[in-house]
C-alpha positions as CSV (number, residue, x, y, z in Angstrom):
1,M,-7.6,-24.0,12.1
2,S,-6.6,-23.2,8.5
3,R,-4.1,-20.4,7.8
4,Y,-7.1,-18.2,6.6
5,A,-9.1,-18.9,9.8
6,Q,-6.0,-18.0,11.9
7,M,-5.4,-14.8,9.9
8,F,-9.0,-13.6,10.2
9,S,-9.0,-14.4,13.9
10,R,-5.8,-12.5,14.5
11,C,-6.9,-9.5,12.4
12,G,-10.3,-9.4,14.0
13,G,-8.7,-9.5,17.5
14,A,-6.6,-6.5,16.5
15,G,-9.6,-4.6,15.2
16,E,-8.3,-4.8,11.6
17,G,-9.3,-6.0,8.3
18,A,-7.0,-8.5,6.5
19,L,-4.8,-7.1,3.7
20,G,-4.2,-9.4,0.7
21,A,-1.6,-8.5,-1.9
22,F,-1.5,-9.8,-5.4
23,L,1.2,-10.2,-8.0
24,T,1.7,-12.4,-11.1
25,L,4.2,-15.2,-10.5
26,G,7.3,-14.8,-12.7
27,D,6.8,-11.1,-13.4
28,P,9.2,-9.7,-14.6
29,D,11.1,-13.0,-14.2
30,A,11.4,-15.8,-11.7
31,A,14.3,-14.4,-9.7
32,R,12.9,-10.8,-9.3
33,S,9.4,-12.2,-8.7
34,A,10.7,-13.9,-5.6
35,D,12.1,-10.7,-4.3
36,Y,8.7,-8.9,-4.8
37,L,6.9,-11.8,-3.1
38,D,9.1,-11.2,0.0
39,A,8.4,-7.5,-0.3
40,L,4.7,-8.1,0.1
41,V,5.2,-9.8,3.4
42,E,7.8,-7.3,4.5
43,G,5.2,-4.6,3.9
44,G,2.7,-6.3,6.2
45,A,0.4,-8.3,3.8
46,D,-1.6,-10.7,5.9
47,M,-2.1,-13.0,2.9
48,V,-0.9,-13.2,-0.7
49,E,-2.8,-14.0,-3.9
50,L,-0.6,-15.2,-6.7
51,G,-1.5,-15.3,-10.4
52,I,-0.3,-18.1,-12.6
53,P,0.4,-16.4,-16.0
54,F,-2.0,-17.3,-18.7
55,S,-2.3,-16.1,-22.3
56,D,-6.0,-15.1,-22.1
57,P,-6.8,-13.8,-18.5
58,V,-10.3,-12.6,-19.3
59,A,-11.1,-11.4,-15.7
60,D,-8.0,-9.2,-15.6
61,G,-7.5,-5.7,-16.9
62,P,-4.6,-4.4,-19.0
63,V,-2.1,-4.1,-16.1
64,I,-2.3,-7.7,-15.0
65,Q,-2.7,-8.9,-18.6
66,A,0.6,-7.2,-19.4
67,A,2.2,-8.9,-16.3
68,A,1.1,-12.3,-17.5
69,Q,2.6,-11.6,-20.9
70,R,5.9,-10.5,-19.4
71,A,6.1,-13.7,-17.3
72,L,5.3,-15.9,-20.3
73,A,7.9,-14.0,-22.4
74,A,10.4,-14.7,-19.6
75,G,9.7,-18.5,-20.1
76,V,7.7,-18.9,-16.9
77,R,5.4,-21.9,-16.9
78,T,3.1,-23.6,-14.4
79,A,5.8,-25.9,-13.1
80,D,8.0,-22.8,-12.4
81,C,5.1,-21.2,-10.5
82,L,4.7,-24.3,-8.4
83,A,8.4,-24.1,-7.5
84,M,8.1,-20.4,-6.6
85,I,5.1,-21.2,-4.4
86,A,7.1,-23.9,-2.6
87,D,10.0,-21.6,-2.1
88,F,7.8,-18.9,-0.7
89,R,6.1,-21.3,1.6
90,A,9.5,-22.4,3.0
91,R,10.4,-18.8,3.7
92,H,7.0,-17.8,5.1
93,P,5.3,-20.8,6.7
94,A,2.4,-18.9,8.3
95,V,1.2,-16.6,5.4
96,P,-1.9,-17.8,3.6
97,V,-1.2,-18.3,-0.1
98,G,-4.1,-18.1,-2.6
99,I,-3.7,-19.0,-6.3
100,L,-5.7,-17.3,-9.1
101,T,-5.7,-18.8,-12.5
102,Y,-8.0,-20.0,-15.3
103,A,-9.6,-23.3,-16.2
104,N,-7.3,-24.1,-19.1
105,I,-4.3,-24.1,-16.8
106,V,-6.1,-26.5,-14.4
107,A,-7.3,-28.8,-17.2
108,A,-3.9,-29.2,-18.6
109,R,-2.9,-31.2,-15.6
110,G,-6.3,-32.5,-14.6
111,I,-8.4,-31.0,-11.8
112,A,-7.4,-33.5,-9.1
113,A,-3.7,-33.5,-10.1
114,F,-3.6,-29.7,-10.1
115,W,-5.0,-29.5,-6.6
116,A,-2.6,-32.1,-5.4
117,D,0.3,-30.1,-6.9
118,L,-0.9,-27.0,-5.2
119,A,-1.1,-28.8,-1.8
120,A,2.4,-30.2,-2.3
121,A,3.7,-26.7,-3.0
122,G,2.1,-25.3,0.2
123,A,-0.7,-23.3,-1.3
124,D,-3.9,-22.7,0.7
125,S,-6.6,-21.9,-1.9
126,L,-7.4,-21.7,-5.6
127,L,-9.7,-19.3,-7.4
128,V,-10.5,-20.3,-11.0
129,A,-11.7,-17.0,-12.4
130,D,-13.6,-18.4,-15.4
131,V,-15.4,-21.3,-13.7
132,P,-19.0,-20.4,-12.7
133,S,-20.7,-21.8,-9.7
134,L,-22.8,-24.2,-11.7
135,E,-19.6,-25.9,-12.9
136,A,-17.6,-25.7,-9.7
137,A,-18.6,-28.9,-7.9
138,P,-15.7,-31.0,-9.3
139,Y,-13.3,-28.3,-8.1
140,A,-14.8,-28.2,-4.7
141,E,-14.6,-32.0,-4.4
142,A,-10.9,-32.0,-5.5
143,A,-10.2,-29.1,-3.1
144,R,-11.6,-31.1,-0.1
145,A,-9.6,-34.1,-1.2
146,A,-6.4,-32.1,-1.2
147,G,-7.2,-30.3,2.0
148,L,-7.3,-26.9,0.4
149,D,-9.9,-24.1,-0.1
150,L,-11.9,-23.3,-3.2
151,V,-12.4,-19.5,-3.4
152,M,-15.4,-18.3,-5.4
153,I,-16.5,-14.8,-6.6
154,A,-19.6,-12.9,-5.5
155,A,-20.9,-9.5,-6.5
156,P,-23.7,-7.2,-5.3
157,N,-26.0,-8.5,-8.1
158,T,-25.2,-12.2,-7.4
159,A,-28.5,-14.0,-7.2
160,A,-29.6,-15.8,-4.0
161,P,-29.3,-19.3,-5.5
162,V,-25.7,-18.6,-6.6
163,I,-24.9,-17.3,-3.1
164,D,-26.2,-20.5,-1.7
165,R,-24.0,-22.5,-4.0
166,I,-21.0,-20.4,-3.1
167,A,-21.6,-21.0,0.6
168,A,-22.0,-24.8,0.0
169,L,-18.9,-25.2,-2.3
170,S,-16.3,-22.6,-1.1
171,S,-14.1,-22.1,1.9
172,G,-11.3,-19.8,3.0
173,Y,-12.8,-16.5,2.0
174,T,-15.3,-15.2,-0.6
175,Y,-13.8,-12.9,-3.2
176,C,-16.3,-10.0,-3.5
177,V,-15.8,-7.7,-6.5
178,A,-15.7,-4.0,-5.6
179,R,-16.9,-2.9,-9.0
180,A,-18.1,-4.1,-12.3
181,G,-15.7,-5.2,-15.1
182,V,-12.2,-6.5,-14.9
183,T,-9.3,-5.9,-12.5
184,G,-7.8,-2.4,-12.3
185,A,-6.8,0.4,-10.1
186,D,-9.7,2.8,-9.9
187,Q,-9.8,6.3,-8.5
188,R,-13.2,5.6,-6.9
189,L,-14.8,2.5,-5.6
190,Q,-18.4,1.5,-6.2
191,L,-19.4,0.1,-2.8
192,D,-22.9,-1.0,-2.2
193,H,-22.2,-4.3,-0.6
194,A,-24.1,-4.3,2.7
195,A,-26.9,-6.5,1.3
196,L,-24.3,-8.9,-0.3
197,F,-22.4,-9.2,3.0
198,E,-25.6,-9.9,4.8
199,K,-26.7,-12.6,2.3
200,L,-23.3,-14.3,2.4
201,A,-23.3,-14.3,6.2
202,A,-26.9,-15.7,6.3
203,A,-25.9,-18.5,3.9
204,G,-22.8,-19.4,5.9
205,A,-20.4,-18.4,3.2
206,P,-16.7,-17.7,4.1
207,P,-15.7,-14.2,5.1
208,P,-16.0,-11.5,2.4
209,V,-12.8,-10.0,1.0
210,L,-13.1,-7.1,-1.5
211,G,-11.0,-7.0,-4.7
212,F,-11.0,-5.2,-8.1
213,G,-10.0,-1.6,-7.8
214,I,-8.4,-1.5,-4.3
215,A,-5.5,0.8,-5.1
216,T,-5.0,3.4,-2.2
217,P,-5.1,3.5,1.6
218,A,-8.4,5.4,1.3
219,H,-9.9,2.5,-0.7
220,V,-8.8,0.0,2.0
221,A,-10.3,2.1,4.7
222,E,-13.6,2.5,2.8
223,A,-13.8,-1.2,2.1
224,V,-13.2,-2.2,5.7
225,A,-15.6,0.4,7.0
226,A,-18.2,-1.0,4.6
227,G,-18.0,-4.4,6.4
228,A,-15.4,-6.4,4.4
229,A,-13.3,-8.8,6.4
230,G,-10.4,-7.9,4.2
231,V,-9.2,-6.5,0.9
232,I,-7.0,-7.6,-2.0
233,S,-4.9,-5.1,-3.9
234,G,-3.5,-6.2,-7.2
235,S,-3.2,-3.9,-10.2
236,A,-1.7,-1.1,-8.1
237,I,1.1,-3.4,-6.9
238,V,1.7,-4.9,-10.4
239,R,1.9,-1.5,-11.9
240,L,4.8,-0.7,-9.5
241,I,6.6,-3.8,-10.7
242,E,5.9,-2.8,-14.3
243,E,7.5,0.6,-13.6
244,G,10.6,-1.1,-12.3
245,R,10.2,0.0,-8.7
246,S,12.4,-1.7,-6.1
247,P,11.1,-4.4,-3.7
248,G,11.6,-1.8,-1.0
249,E,9.3,0.6,-2.7
250,V,6.7,-2.1,-3.2
251,A,7.0,-3.0,0.5
252,A,6.5,0.6,1.5
253,F,3.3,0.8,-0.7
254,V,1.9,-2.4,0.8
255,S,2.7,-0.9,4.3
256,S,0.6,2.2,3.4
257,L,-2.3,0.0,2.5
258,K,-2.0,-2.1,5.7
259,S,-2.0,1.0,7.8
260,S,-5.6,1.7,6.8
261,T,-7.0,-1.8,7.6
262,G,-8.0,-0.6,11.1
263,A,-10.9,1.5,9.9
264,A,-14.1,0.9,12.0
265,R,-16.1,-1.9,10.5
266,K,-19.8,-2.2,10.4
267,G,-19.7,-5.9,11.4
268,A,-17.3,-8.7,12.3
269,H,-16.9,-11.6,10.0
270,A,-15.4,-14.6,11.7
271,A,-13.9,-17.4,9.7
272,P,-15.6,-20.8,10.0
273,A,-13.8,-23.2,12.3
């Protein structure tokens, strides 16, 4: 079983949703980023999603855009991110590691070479935020060759043919956006996902994980109760780093999110074997 399948099985057995925690690699610099990475696990994150800093992160809101700029200003580049992933993997061998980036970063090394580099570093998946499903086949092929998962994005208004492509091409989990627009920490979610979850399940897609706007324990509970297999919180965590909060404070915040993953779910979403 993959690390994701093991994670979903463990969380499902405990009656919990999975908690994913995001940060931008190298923010505010490489050394402190490693401390914050460890804080995510200390706080109880079941998986981590890590952004490779990019100059034009079009799917991200101002908080994560600013984090990318801080990392780039600190001199952090893709090779540094791969080294940080490898170091994290050595410290945390069982935690699933997902990478979020953009097509230009992948193209700079070549699709196959980028996937191979991720595999060597110990990553589990890659989400390329600006690659639509119609252009994702080469990424899926390279992912299979590297033994990793391609994660793709779905929304409540995603058309049925796209859901079928997502199911055919992706693995690990399906990133389901909790609201329209870019990433950010909203006060209120816009959840109307029951039909999407049913369509994904019927198509055989990987388990649905909700992101975009997950910022409070109440958001986590609401998302899990709506039927999500898990959630990912990003901007709220990155904002704490921007504010200079300590790794201990970040761990405490992540712990508060994890404590709400036991909300009663409308359905169980098992990971494919």
